[in-house]
C-alpha positions, 0 to 999 in steps of 0.5 A: 487052483491052490497054493499048497499052504495048508489052512487047517487039519480036518478029521474024517468023521464019516465014510459011506460007500456007494455006487458012485464011490465014497461020501467023505465027511470031514469035521473042521468047524472053522472052515465049515462056517465059511464054505458053500456047496460047490466050493473047491477044497484040497483034501490031502492035495486032492481037489474035491467039491463040497456037496453038503455042509453043516456048521461043523462039517462038510462032505465030498463025493469021491469017485472011484478013480480018485480013490484009486489014484490017491491016498484018499482011498486009505482014509478011515474015520478019525484020521486027520487030513490037510485042508486048503480052500481054493485060491481067491483072485488077489490072494498072495501066492505064498507057496506055488501054483497047485492044481489039486490034481494028484500025479501019483503016490510016494511012500515015506522012506525015513525021517531024519531029525535035524535040530527042530526040523526034519529031513524026510525021504520018499520013495516014488516011481521013476517017472515021477522022480524024473520030473523033479529037480533039486530046489524045485517045488512039489506038493506033498499031500497038498503041502507046497515044499522045496525039494532038497535031493532027488535020485532015480526013485527017491527025493527029500524035503526039509520040514520046518517046525511049523509044517510039522505042527500044522500038517499031516507030514508032522505025524505020518510014519515011515511006510505011509503013502502021500499024494504027489503033485508035480510042479505044473511047469515041470510037467509041461517041460517033461511032456515036451521033452518026451515028445521031442525024444519020440520025434527024434527016434522016428527020424533016426529010424527013417535014416 
């Protein structure tokens, strides 16, 4: 479990493909010294397990399904990624409850400068957009953010200077893909309404 508050930007230092997917090595000396094998870390909002570590870097085994469903499959050596360690019991929940289970991908449509911050618009599949609400929460590449506007296949968020400075959202260009995790409560409500709609359709068909 995570909060969506990015702790550090790591650098991809190694990528090795094998039958089990890909071994992803990330360099971030400060976090490396505090991690243990078996720890959970959100990498661009994707929950991964540490399988090896040194004083300056740590590695994860990324399975094919994760590579397919997230933007981790697009990573290359030298790229930066958002990092957050798992939430500890008793920590402040400064963002919102984030599982690290990516629901889908969105693409940056445009970036509009607003004084020191930015309004960023994203294109996303209708199924994901349908689970978002204005002023609700969403995790974008693992960053907990508040939604501003939501359309049928688009949504926007406002980024403050600190977010622009401390996360990958500060430098990703239009056209770049991002991982999206819908708010946990929103997903349950969506599921319930979908099931309720199906039940009503069946009852209507029998009448």
